[in-house]
C-alpha positions as a Markdown table, in Angstrom:
| # | Residue | x | y | z |
|---|---|---|---|---|
| 1 | Met | 9.8 | 10.3 | -13.2 |
| 2 | Leu | 7.7 | 13.6 | -12.9 |
| 3 | Asp | 9.6 | 17.1 | -13.7 |
| 4 | Pro | 10.7 | 18.6 | -10.3 |
| 5 | Asp | 8.7 | 21.7 | -10.9 |
| 6 | Leu | 5.4 | 19.6 | -12.0 |
| 7 | Arg | 5.8 | 17.8 | -9.0 |
| 8 | Ala | 6.2 | 21.0 | -6.7 |
| 9 | Thr | 3.3 | 22.6 | -8.3 |
| 10 | Leu | 1.3 | 19.6 | -7.7 |
| 11 | Arg | 2.3 | 19.1 | -4.2 |
| 12 | Glu | 1.5 | 23.1 | -3.7 |
| 13 | Phe | -1.9 | 22.6 | -5.2 |
| 14 | Arg | -2.6 | 19.7 | -2.8 |
| 15 | Glu | -1.6 | 21.6 | 0.3 |
| 16 | Tyr | -4.0 | 24.4 | -1.0 |
| 17 | Leu | -6.8 | 22.1 | -1.1 |
| 18 | Ala | -6.1 | 20.7 | 2.2 |
| 19 | Leu | -6.1 | 24.1 | 3.9 |
| 20 | Ser | -9.2 | 25.3 | 1.8 |
| 21 | Tyr | -12.6 | 25.4 | 3.1 |
| 22 | Glu | -13.9 | 25.4 | -0.3 |
| 23 | Ala | -15.3 | 21.9 | -1.9 |
| 24 | Lys | -13.1 | 20.5 | -4.5 |
| 25 | His | -15.6 | 20.6 | -7.1 |
| 26 | Arg | -15.5 | 24.6 | -6.8 |
| 27 | Ile | -11.8 | 24.6 | -7.0 |
| 28 | Ala | -11.9 | 22.6 | -9.8 |
| 29 | Gln | -14.2 | 24.8 | -11.6 |
| 30 | Arg | -12.3 | 27.8 | -10.8 |
| 31 | Val | -9.4 | 26.0 | -12.1 |
| 32 | Gly | -11.1 | 25.3 | -15.2 |
| 33 | Ile | -11.2 | 21.5 | -15.0 |
| 34 | Thr | -13.6 | 18.7 | -13.9 |
| 35 | Val | -13.4 | 17.1 | -10.5 |
| 36 | Val | -12.9 | 13.7 | -12.0 |
| 37 | Thr | -9.6 | 15.2 | -13.6 |
| 38 | Leu | -8.6 | 16.7 | -10.2 |
| 39 | Asn | -9.0 | 13.8 | -8.1 |
| 40 | Ser | -7.0 | 11.7 | -11.0 |
| 41 | Phe | -4.3 | 14.5 | -10.8 |
| 42 | Leu | -4.2 | 14.0 | -7.0 |
| 43 | Ser | -4.2 | 10.2 | -6.7 |
| 44 | Gly | -1.5 | 10.1 | -9.5 |
| 45 | Lys | -3.3 | 8.2 | -12.1 |
| 46 | Arg | -3.0 | 11.1 | -14.7 |
| 47 | Val | -0.4 | 13.8 | -15.1 |
| 48 | Pro | -1.6 | 17.1 | -16.0 |
| 49 | Gln | -0.8 | 18.3 | -19.7 |
| 50 | Pro | 1.1 | 21.4 | -20.2 |
| 51 | Gly | -2.0 | 23.6 | -20.6 |
| 52 | Thr | -3.5 | 22.5 | -17.6 |
| 53 | Met | -0.4 | 22.8 | -15.4 |
| 54 | Ser | -0.3 | 26.4 | -16.6 |
| 55 | Lys | -4.2 | 26.7 | -15.4 |
| 56 | Ile | -3.2 | 25.2 | -11.9 |
| 57 | Arg | -0.2 | 27.7 | -11.7 |
| 58 | Ala | -2.2 | 30.9 | -12.7 |
| 59 | Phe | -4.8 | 29.6 | -10.0 |
| 60 | Leu | -2.1 | 29.1 | -7.4 |
| 61 | Arg | -0.7 | 32.5 | -8.2 |
| 62 | Ala | -3.9 | 34.4 | -8.2 |
| 63 | Glu | -4.7 | 32.9 | -4.9 |
| 64 | Ala | -1.4 | 33.8 | -3.3 |
| 65 | Arg | -2.2 | 37.6 | -4.0 |
């Protein structure tokens, strides 16, 4: 079972991707991950490591400004 905070962050990230006009590979690059890694997180095949989650949260905070 996923941590509720992790689940909320991934949901917010999915929402951002759905609303963004920017290509997935550009967003992945800006976060600091590969598009393959991004897709595996979104599909549920992999769970982000704590360091990667920090990158995703920092990206979302920066975009919220």
